[in-house]
C-alpha positions in Angstrom: 3.3 10.9 35.1 5.0 7.5 34.5 3.9 5.4 31.3 3.3 2.8 33.9 0.6 4.8 35.7 -1.0 5.8 32.6 -1.2 2.2 31.3 -2.8 1.1 34.5 -5.3 4.0 34.3 -6.3 3.2 30.8 -6.6 -0.4 31.1 -9.1 0.1 34.3 -10.8 2.7 32.0 -11.0 0.4 29.1 -12.6 -2.7 31.2 -15.2 -0.3 32.7 -16.1 0.9 29.3 -16.2 -2.5 27.7 -18.3 -3.5 30.2 -20.7 -0.7 29.8 -20.8 -1.2 25.9 -21.5 -5.0 26.5 -24.1 -4.5 29.0 -26.1 -2.1 26.5 -25.9 -4.7 23.9 -27.1 -7.0 26.1 -30.3 -4.9 27.1 -30.6 -4.2 23.3 -31.5 -7.6 22.5 -34.7 -9.5 23.6 -33.4 -12.9 22.4 -29.8 -13.2 22.8 -27.8 -15.3 20.1 -26.5 -18.6 20.9 -23.1 -20.4 19.6 -21.7 -23.4 21.3 -18.3 -22.0 20.9 -19.4 -18.3 21.8 -22.3 -18.7 24.3 -21.2 -15.0 25.5 -21.7 -13.6 22.1 -24.2 -10.7 23.0 -21.4 -9.6 25.9 -18.7 -10.1 23.4 -20.2 -8.1 20.7 -20.5 -5.2 23.2 -16.6 -5.4 23.8 -15.9 -5.8 20.0 -17.8 -2.8 19.5 -15.7 -0.9 22.0 -12.6 -2.2 21.0 -13.2 -1.1 17.3 -13.8 2.2 18.4 -10.6 2.5 20.4 -9.1 1.0 17.5 -10.4 3.3 14.8 -9.6 6.4 17.3 -6.3 5.4 18.3 -4.5 2.0 17.6 -5.2 2.2 13.8 -3.6 5.6 13.2 -0.6 4.8 15.4 0.0 1.8 13.6 -0.3 3.5 10.2 1.9 6.5 11.3 4.4 3.6 12.5 4.7 2.2 9.0 4.6 5.7 7.6 7.6 6.9 9.6 9.5 3.8 10.5 11.7 2.3 7.7 10.8 -1.0 6.9 14.2 -2.9 7.7 13.6 -1.1 11.4 10.0 -2.6 11.8 11.3 -6.1 10.4 13.8 -5.8 13.3 11.4 -5.1 15.9 9.1 -7.8 14.5 11.6 -10.6 14.8 12.9 -9.1 18.1 9.2 -9.8 19.8 9.1 -13.2 17.6 12.5 -14.2 19.5 10.9 -13.4 22.7 7.9 -15.5 21.7 10.2 -18.6 20.9 11.9 -18.3 24.0 8.2 -18.7 25.8 7.7 -21.6 23.4 10.6 -23.5 24.8 9.3 -24.7 28.1 5.8 -24.9 26.5 6.5 -27.5 23.9 8.6 -29.2 26.4 5.9 -29.6 28.7 3.8 -30.9 25.7 6.4 -33.4 25.0 6.9 -31.9 21.5 10.7 -33.0 20.9 11.1 -31.5 17.6 9.3 -28.2 18.3 11.2 -28.0 21.6 14.4 -28.5 19.8 13.6 -26.2 16.9 12.4 -23.3 19.3 15.6 -23.9 21.4 17.7 -23.6 18.3 15.8 -20.5 17.0 16.4 -18.6 20.1 19.9 -20.0 20.5 20.8 -18.8 16.9 18.8 -15.4 17.2 20.0 -14.1 20.3 23.3 -14.4 19.3 24.3 -14.3 15.5 20.8 -12.5 15.0 22.0 -9.8 17.8 19.1 -10.4 20.3 16.6 -11.4 17.8 16.9 -8.4 15.3 17.8 -10.5 12.6 15.9 -13.9 11.9 19.0 -15.8 11.0 17.0 -19.0 12.1 14.4 -18.8 9.4 17.0 -18.4 6.6 18.6 -21.7 8.0 15.2 -23.6 7.6 14.5 -24.0 11.4 10.6 -24.1 12.0 9.0 -21.7 14.3 6.5 -23.6 16.5 4.4 -21.1 18.4 3.4 -22.1 21.9 1.7 -20.7 24.9 0.6 -22.2 28.2 -3.1 -21.8 26.7 -2.0 -24.2 23.9 0.1 -26.6 26.0 -2.9 -27.1 28.2 -5.2 -27.7 25.0 -2.6 -30.1 23.7 -3.0 -32.0 26.9 -7.0 -32.3 26.3 -8.2 -29.3 28.3 -11.0 -27.8 26.5 -10.1 -24.2 25.5 -13.5 -23.2 26.7 -15.7 -20.5 25.2 -14.6 -17.7 23.0 -14.5 -14.3 24.6 -13.5 -10.6 23.8 -11.3 -8.9 26.2 -11.3 -5.0 26.2 -8.2 -4.0 24.1 -6.7 -7.4 24.4 -9.2 -8.7 21.8 -10.1 -12.3 20.9 -9.4 -15.0 23.2 -10.5 -18.3 24.6 -11.6 -18.8 28.2 -8.2 -20.8 29.2 -6.1 -18.1 27.7 -7.9 -15.7 30.0 -7.4 -17.7 33.0 -3.7 -18.3 32.3 -2.8 -14.8 30.7 -1.1 -13.8 33.7 1.6 -16.7 33.5 2.0 -15.9 29.7 2.6 -12.6 30.7 5.3 -13.6 33.0 6.8 -15.6 30.3 7.6 -12.9 28.3 11.3 -12.1 29.2 10.7 -8.5 28.5 8.5 -8.1 31.5 11.0 -8.9 33.8 13.1 -5.9 33.0 14.0 -3.8 36.0 13.1 -0.3 34.2 9.4 0.1 34.4 9.9 3.0 31.9 11.7 0.5 29.6 8.9 -2.3 30.2 6.4 0.0 29.1 7.9 1.2 26.0 8.1 -2.4 25.0 4.7 -3.2 25.7 3.7 -0.2 23.6 6.0 -1.1 20.8 4.8 -4.7 20.9 1.3 -3.7 20.6 2.1 -1.2 17.7 4.0 -3.7 15.8 1.1 -6.4 16.3 -1.3 -4.0 14.8 0.6 -3.0 12.1 1.0 -6.5 11.1 -2.8 -6.7 10.6 -3.1 -3.5 8.5 -3.4 -5.3 5.2 -6.0 -7.6 6.8 -8.3 -4.9 7.5 -9.3 -4.4 3.8 -10.1 -8.2 3.5 -12.5 -7.7 6.6 -14.2 -4.9 4.9 -14.5 -6.2 1.7 -15.5 -9.9 2.3 -17.2 -10.0 5.7 -20.7 -9.3 6.1 -20.3 -9.5 10.1 -16.8 -8.5 11.1 -17.4 -10.1 14.5 -18.4 -13.3 13.2 -15.6 -13.3 10.6 -13.1 -12.2 13.3 -14.2 -14.9 16.0 -14.3 -17.9 13.2 -10.7 -16.8 12.0 -9.3 -16.6 15.3 -10.7 -20.1 16.7 -9.6 -21.6 13.3 -6.2 -20.2 14.0 -6.1 -21.5 17.4 -7.0 -24.9 16.2 -4.4 -24.7 13.3 -1.7 -23.7 16.2 -3.0 -26.5 18.5 -2.5 -29.0 15.6 1.1 -27.6 15.0 0.2 -26.8 11.5 -1.7 -30.4 10.6 -5.4 -30.2 9.9 -6.9 -33.2 11.9 -10.6 -33.1 12.6 -10.0 -34.9 16.1 -6.8 -33.5 17.5 -7.4 -35.2 21.0 -4.3 -35.0 23.3 -1.6 -34.2 21.3 1.8 -34.4 23.3 
């Protein structure tokens, strides 16, 4: 059975189980919690609990094995490779937001890392002090004043804002790796990307366990603060408004 078929079945199963967990959590509370940024908190907590089960059973062990078996220099190259793909998608998004320097920096990063850096395996641009300016379609729309919408937790994918969920298919298409002809190669890169991402958060696990009385709230608040930080391109502004 091809990896693509397995992945589709797994995603469908995850959605069903996530919805079941959310429904169970919903029925277990007489008075749902309410947060202006998180009006679906009861539902989200159910999906969060499901994601935690999957993470402890599969994702975290795989990430730990990945860090133990794969040499650090190889893992760094993998991380740089996917970072270069993210920079490529940041170019049109920064351009749409009319951010000249961010667009120029993103273009220079991709041009340098894709050539001198051997398809992004080496992050030469950072060594040359060319800043990274993360951008996706959700951030672009938010930078033009479209509200990010409520916080939601998606089965397997984790924290998102509503606008991110809506534009996710476009962001997915914006990843150049998803345009490769070979389905097996695309699926391999998808699995590798998730593994690399999960491995990057291993050290944060101890921080959450040690300092968070409520891991769900800690994760939500950290994620929303991070999105706000990215929307402002690293500038702390109380009222970002429209920032093209």
